[in-house]
C-alpha positions as CSV (number, residue, x, y, z in Angstrom):
1,M,-123.1,-67.9,1.7
2,T,-120.8,-64.9,1.0
3,S,-122.3,-61.5,1.9
4,F,-121.4,-58.4,-0.1
5,L,-121.7,-54.7,0.9
6,P,-124.5,-52.9,-0.9
7,L,-123.3,-51.3,-4.2
8,S,-124.3,-47.8,-2.9
9,E,-122.1,-48.2,0.1
10,L,-119.1,-49.4,-2.0
11,R,-119.6,-46.3,-4.3
12,N,-119.7,-44.0,-1.2
13,K,-116.4,-45.5,0.0
14,I,-114.8,-45.0,-3.5
15,D,-116.0,-41.4,-3.6
16,K,-114.4,-40.6,-0.2
17,I,-111.1,-42.2,-1.3
18,D,-111.2,-40.2,-4.6
19,Q,-111.6,-37.0,-2.5
20,S,-108.7,-38.0,-0.3
21,V,-106.5,-38.8,-3.3
22,L,-107.4,-35.5,-5.0
23,T,-106.6,-33.6,-1.9
24,L,-103.2,-35.3,-1.6
25,I,-102.3,-34.8,-5.2
26,N,-103.0,-31.0,-4.9
27,Q,-101.0,-30.9,-1.7
28,R,-98.1,-32.5,-3.7
29,A,-98.6,-29.9,-6.4
30,E,-98.4,-27.0,-3.9
31,L,-95.2,-28.5,-2.6
32,A,-93.8,-28.6,-6.1
33,I,-94.6,-24.9,-6.5
34,E,-92.7,-24.2,-3.2
35,V,-89.7,-26.2,-4.5
36,A,-89.7,-24.0,-7.6
37,K,-89.7,-20.9,-5.5
38,T,-86.9,-22.2,-3.3
39,K,-84.8,-23.0,-6.4
40,I,-85.4,-19.6,-7.9
41,A,-84.5,-17.9,-4.6
42,A,-81.2,-19.9,-4.7
43,G,-80.5,-18.5,-8.1
44,D,-81.6,-21.5,-10.2
45,D,-83.7,-20.2,-13.1
46,G,-82.9,-23.0,-15.5
47,C,-84.7,-26.4,-16.0
48,F,-86.2,-27.9,-12.8
49,Y,-86.4,-31.4,-14.3
50,R,-84.0,-33.9,-12.6
51,P,-83.8,-37.3,-14.4
52,D,-82.0,-38.9,-11.5
53,R,-84.6,-37.7,-8.9
54,E,-87.5,-38.9,-11.1
55,A,-85.9,-42.3,-11.6
56,L,-85.4,-42.7,-7.8
57,V,-89.0,-41.8,-7.1
58,L,-90.4,-44.2,-9.6
59,R,-88.1,-47.0,-8.4
60,R,-89.3,-46.4,-4.9
61,I,-92.9,-46.6,-5.9
62,R,-92.2,-49.9,-7.6
63,E,-90.6,-51.3,-4.5
64,I,-93.4,-50.3,-2.1
65,N,-96.3,-51.2,-4.4
66,E,-98.3,-54.0,-2.9
67,G,-101.0,-54.3,-5.6
68,P,-103.5,-55.2,-6.9
69,L,-102.4,-52.7,-9.5
70,D,-99.2,-53.9,-11.3
71,D,-96.0,-51.9,-11.2
72,D,-96.2,-50.5,-14.7
73,V,-99.6,-49.0,-14.1
74,V,-98.7,-47.5,-10.8
75,M,-95.4,-46.0,-12.1
76,S,-97.2,-44.6,-15.1
77,F,-99.8,-42.9,-12.8
78,F,-97.0,-41.4,-10.7
79,R,-95.1,-40.2,-13.7
80,E,-98.1,-38.3,-14.8
81,I,-98.5,-36.7,-11.4
82,M,-94.8,-35.7,-11.5
83,S,-95.2,-34.4,-15.0
84,A,-98.2,-32.2,-14.1
85,C,-96.4,-30.9,-11.0
86,L,-93.3,-30.1,-13.0
87,A,-95.4,-28.1,-15.5
88,L,-96.6,-26.0,-12.5
89,E,-93.0,-25.3,-11.6
90,K,-91.9,-24.5,-15.2
91,P,-93.2,-25.8,-18.5
92,L,-90.9,-28.3,-20.2
93,A,-90.4,-28.3,-24.0
94,V,-89.3,-31.6,-25.6
95,A,-88.4,-32.0,-29.2
96,F,-89.4,-35.2,-31.0
97,L,-89.3,-36.6,-34.5
98,G,-92.6,-35.5,-36.0
99,P,-95.2,-35.1,-37.2
100,A,-97.7,-36.1,-34.5
101,G,-98.2,-39.9,-34.2
102,T,-94.6,-41.2,-34.3
103,F,-93.1,-43.7,-32.0
104,T,-90.7,-40.9,-30.9
105,Q,-93.6,-38.9,-29.7
106,Q,-94.9,-42.0,-27.7
107,A,-91.4,-42.3,-26.2
108,A,-91.4,-38.6,-25.2
109,V,-94.8,-38.8,-23.5
110,K,-93.9,-42.1,-21.8
111,H,-90.7,-40.5,-20.3
112,F,-91.9,-36.9,-19.6
113,G,-95.7,-37.4,-19.2
114,Q,-98.6,-35.4,-20.7
115,G,-97.5,-32.3,-18.8
116,A,-94.6,-31.7,-21.1
117,H,-95.0,-29.6,-24.3
118,C,-93.9,-32.0,-27.1
119,V,-92.5,-30.1,-30.1
120,P,-92.5,-31.9,-33.5
121,V,-89.5,-31.4,-35.8
122,S,-88.7,-32.9,-39.1
123,S,-85.4,-34.8,-38.6
124,I,-83.1,-36.2,-36.0
125,N,-80.7,-33.4,-36.8
126,D,-83.4,-30.9,-36.0
127,I,-84.0,-32.5,-32.6
128,F,-80.3,-31.9,-31.7
129,W,-80.5,-28.4,-33.2
130,S,-83.6,-27.4,-31.2
131,V,-82.0,-28.4,-27.9
132,E,-78.6,-26.9,-28.8
133,N,-80.2,-23.6,-29.7
134,K,-82.4,-23.5,-26.5
135,H,-85.7,-23.8,-28.3
136,C,-86.4,-27.0,-26.2
137,Q,-84.8,-28.1,-22.9
138,F,-84.7,-31.8,-24.0
139,G,-85.0,-33.9,-27.1
140,V,-85.9,-37.6,-27.6
141,V,-83.9,-39.5,-30.3
142,P,-84.1,-43.1,-31.3
143,V,-80.8,-45.0,-31.0
144,E,-81.5,-48.7,-31.6
145,N,-84.2,-51.3,-32.3
146,S,-84.1,-54.9,-31.3
147,T,-84.9,-56.0,-34.9
148,G,-83.6,-53.2,-37.2
149,G,-80.4,-52.5,-35.3
150,V,-78.7,-49.1,-34.6
151,I,-80.0,-45.8,-35.9
152,T,-76.8,-44.4,-37.6
153,H,-78.2,-40.9,-38.0
154,T,-78.4,-40.5,-34.2
155,L,-74.9,-41.9,-33.6
156,D,-73.3,-39.7,-36.2
157,R,-75.0,-36.6,-34.8
158,F,-73.4,-37.2,-31.4
159,T,-70.0,-36.7,-32.9
160,K,-70.8,-33.1,-33.7
161,S,-72.8,-32.2,-30.5
162,E,-71.9,-31.1,-27.0
163,L,-75.2,-32.2,-25.6
164,S,-75.3,-34.9,-22.9
165,I,-77.4,-38.0,-22.7
166,C,-79.4,-37.7,-19.5
167,G,-81.9,-40.5,-19.8
168,E,-83.2,-43.4,-21.8
169,V,-86.7,-44.9,-22.5
170,E,-87.7,-48.1,-24.2
171,I,-91.1,-48.7,-25.9
172,R,-92.6,-51.9,-27.2
173,V,-93.1,-51.3,-30.9
174,N,-96.2,-52.6,-32.6
175,Q,-96.3,-52.0,-36.4
176,N,-99.6,-51.7,-38.2
177,L,-100.6,-51.5,-41.9
178,M,-103.0,-48.7,-42.5
179,T,-104.6,-47.3,-45.7
180,R,-107.6,-45.7,-47.4
181,E,-108.2,-48.9,-49.3
182,N,-110.3,-51.8,-48.0
183,D,-108.2,-54.7,-49.3
184,L,-104.5,-55.7,-49.5
185,S,-104.8,-56.3,-53.3
186,A,-105.5,-52.6,-53.9
187,I,-102.1,-51.5,-52.4
188,S,-99.2,-50.8,-54.8
189,T,-97.0,-48.7,-52.5
190,V,-96.1,-49.0,-48.8
191,F,-94.6,-45.9,-47.0
192,S,-92.7,-46.1,-43.7
193,H,-89.5,-45.2,-41.9
194,E,-86.6,-47.4,-43.1
195,Q,-86.4,-49.0,-39.6
196,S,-90.1,-50.0,-39.7
197,L,-89.7,-51.5,-43.2
198,K,-86.8,-53.6,-41.8
199,Q,-88.9,-54.7,-38.8
200,C,-91.7,-55.9,-41.1
201,Q,-89.7,-57.3,-44.0
202,K,-90.9,-60.9,-43.7
203,W,-94.6,-59.9,-43.4
204,L,-94.2,-57.6,-46.4
205,D,-92.6,-60.4,-48.5
206,D,-95.3,-62.9,-47.6
207,N,-98.3,-60.6,-47.9
208,L,-97.4,-57.8,-50.3
209,P,-94.8,-59.4,-52.6
210,G,-93.7,-57.0,-55.4
211,V,-95.3,-54.0,-53.8
212,L,-93.0,-50.9,-53.9
213,Q,-91.6,-50.0,-50.5
214,K,-90.7,-46.3,-50.0
215,S,-88.7,-45.1,-47.0
216,V,-89.7,-41.7,-45.6
217,S,-88.6,-39.5,-42.6
218,S,-91.1,-40.9,-40.1
219,N,-94.0,-43.3,-39.6
220,A,-96.4,-40.4,-39.1
221,E,-95.2,-38.9,-42.4
222,A,-95.9,-42.3,-44.0
223,A,-99.5,-42.2,-42.7
224,K,-99.9,-38.7,-44.0
225,L,-98.8,-39.8,-47.5
226,A,-101.0,-42.9,-47.4
227,A,-104.0,-40.6,-46.6
228,E,-103.1,-38.4,-49.6
229,Q,-102.3,-41.0,-52.3
230,E,-104.6,-43.7,-53.7
231,S,-103.4,-47.4,-53.7
232,S,-100.9,-46.7,-51.0
233,A,-100.5,-47.8,-47.4
234,A,-98.3,-46.9,-44.4
235,I,-96.7,-48.9,-41.6
236,A,-97.2,-46.8,-38.4
237,P,-98.5,-46.9,-34.8
238,V,-102.3,-47.3,-34.4
239,V,-102.6,-43.7,-33.2
240,A,-101.5,-42.4,-36.6
241,A,-104.6,-44.1,-38.2
242,G,-106.9,-42.0,-36.2
243,L,-104.9,-38.8,-36.8
244,Y,-104.9,-39.2,-40.6
245,G,-108.2,-41.0,-41.2
246,L,-106.9,-44.4,-42.3
247,N,-108.2,-48.0,-42.0
248,V,-106.0,-50.4,-40.0
249,L,-106.0,-53.5,-42.3
250,Q,-103.6,-55.5,-40.2
251,R,-102.3,-55.1,-36.7
252,N,-98.9,-56.2,-35.2
253,I,-97.1,-57.0,-38.5
254,E,-93.6,-56.8,-37.0
255,D,-91.5,-59.9,-37.6
256,E,-90.3,-60.1,-34.0
257,T,-92.9,-60.3,-31.2
258,D,-90.6,-58.6,-28.7
259,N,-89.8,-55.7,-31.1
260,T,-88.5,-52.9,-28.9
261,T,-86.9,-49.5,-29.6
262,R,-84.6,-47.6,-27.3
263,F,-84.6,-43.8,-27.2
264,L,-82.1,-41.4,-25.6
265,I,-83.0,-38.2,-23.8
266,I,-80.6,-35.4,-24.8
267,G,-80.0,-32.1,-23.1
268,D,-77.6,-29.8,-21.3
269,Q,-78.2,-31.5,-17.9
270,K,-76.0,-34.0,-16.1
271,A,-77.6,-36.7,-14.1
272,S,-76.3,-37.8,-10.7
273,T,-75.9,-41.4,-9.8
274,T,-78.9,-43.4,-8.8
275,G,-77.4,-46.8,-8.1
276,D,-78.6,-48.3,-11.4
277,D,-77.1,-46.3,-14.2
278,K,-75.5,-46.5,-17.6
279,T,-72.7,-44.5,-19.3
280,T,-72.3,-43.9,-23.0
281,L,-68.9,-43.2,-24.4
282,L,-67.5,-42.0,-27.7
283,I,-64.0,-43.3,-28.3
284,S,-61.5,-42.8,-31.2
285,T,-58.4,-45.0,-31.5
286,G,-57.0,-44.2,-34.9
287,N,-56.1,-46.9,-37.4
288,Q,-53.8,-49.1,-35.2
289,S,-53.5,-52.8,-34.4
290,G,-55.0,-54.0,-31.2
291,A,-57.2,-50.9,-30.9
292,L,-60.3,-52.8,-29.8
293,H,-58.4,-54.8,-27.3
294,K,-57.1,-51.6,-25.7
295,I,-60.6,-50.4,-25.3
296,L,-62.0,-53.5,-23.8
297,Q,-59.1,-54.3,-21.4
298,P,-59.8,-51.6,-18.7
299,F,-63.5,-52.6,-18.5
300,A,-62.6,-56.3,-18.0
301,K,-60.0,-55.3,-15.4
302,Y,-62.6,-53.5,-13.2
303,N,-65.5,-56.0,-13.9
304,I,-67.6,-53.4,-15.8
305,S,-70.2,-54.9,-18.0
306,M,-70.5,-53.5,-21.6
307,T,-74.0,-53.5,-22.9
308,R,-73.4,-52.2,-26.4
309,I,-70.6,-51.4,-28.8
310,E,-71.0,-49.9,-32.3
311,S,-68.4,-48.5,-34.7
312,R,-68.9,-45.7,-37.2
313,P,-66.5,-44.1,-39.7
314,S,-64.7,-41.2,-38.1
315,R,-64.9,-39.1,-41.3
316,Q,-61.4,-37.9,-40.6
317,G,-59.3,-40.6,-42.3
318,L,-59.5,-43.6,-44.5
319,W,-60.5,-46.7,-42.4
320,E,-60.5,-44.8,-39.2
321,Y,-63.5,-45.4,-36.9
322,V,-65.1,-44.1,-33.7
323,F,-66.7,-46.5,-31.2
324,F,-69.9,-45.9,-29.3
325,I,-69.9,-47.9,-26.1
326,D,-72.6,-48.4,-23.4
327,I,-71.3,-49.6,-20.0
328,E,-73.1,-50.3,-16.7
329,G,-72.4,-47.8,-14.0
330,H,-72.0,-44.0,-13.5
331,I,-68.9,-41.9,-13.9
332,E,-69.2,-41.1,-10.2
333,N,-68.6,-44.9,-9.4
334,K,-65.1,-45.7,-8.4
335,E,-64.6,-48.6,-10.7
336,V,-65.9,-46.7,-13.7
337,S,-63.7,-43.7,-12.9
338,L,-60.6,-45.9,-12.7
339,A,-61.3,-47.7,-15.9
340,L,-61.9,-44.5,-17.8
341,S,-58.7,-43.0,-16.4
342,E,-56.7,-45.9,-17.7
343,L,-58.6,-45.9,-21.0
344,E,-57.9,-42.2,-21.7
345,D,-54.1,-42.9,-21.8
346,S,-54.5,-45.5,-24.6
347,V,-56.9,-43.8,-27.1
348,N,-56.9,-40.7,-29.2
349,M,-60.1,-39.4,-27.9
350,L,-62.5,-40.2,-25.1
351,T,-65.8,-38.4,-24.8
352,I,-68.3,-39.1,-22.1
353,L,-71.7,-38.6,-23.8
354,G,-73.5,-39.1,-20.5
355,S,-74.2,-41.1,-17.4
356,Y,-77.9,-41.5,-16.8
357,P,-80.5,-43.7,-15.0
358,R,-81.3,-47.0,-16.6
359,A,-84.8,-47.0,-18.2
360,V,-87.3,-47.5,-15.3
361,I,-90.3,-48.9,-17.4
């Protein structure tokens, strides 16, 4: 027969471990304060957040984790420790698409942790503006969804900004229908962000045929409107239901079960290479034959994988376009540097929007 330790003894062991863990966390925090003092003494009074350093720490934690906690849980725990320690060094302000309860806020918290001060703004343009004008050190902007596709407002804003991409974060998106009403038959209008409406189109057609669909600036704004207007509903994250006093009538109504949104971290900072990076480029070729081939050829020559390419009107000439391209690797890598050097000679404009660590979790 298997024997077990008494419950009181097990609890005593847990209490001692908790005490040790707390002591070590506070020791780490004290070291973080010393790091800040050292940086300030060296003349660095700017932002102490380093996306490359954080990515390397989290990847190392994942590599040495032996369980039974899974990697995502452990990395989330350490991200919060780093976030709290960074807040002791210097508070970090991060702009996101508000109001409270949006997926962009979830992405900001996932990437920077609860220690960051998340600042809600009303549009993607305002996120850029807040960082450009030093009101926030960083911003979080959505760039693409696995179901709804690219977010054009974000791409277009990059053409007018000198900010760099210094990180990325991906979140699994669960869409939920919430309302003041108690039944689907009472709903005459559904509010949501245009991307969320696209992600739930089949469900809406099957379950709310003929109901008016209204696009608004964010999912949280949709929840706010649904709370104010009778016979209306919103598609938004579950957290928004609690914030705005709504009933969740149906959970997980997204058409694709692996619905994921990718967000970019924007700021003035440049990230160093980590060994697992991506680079985003903005390229203009002008209206010329074989333009796309000229772009692709150097990447093929140096065996550089391209993970995404999007074209947008250049707004400078009829039928002229700019290309947004994501490639694997960092501009400090030899092959990437050589490819970009050759590419620069065959295009009208080549702007490196940023080299940054690939999303860790």
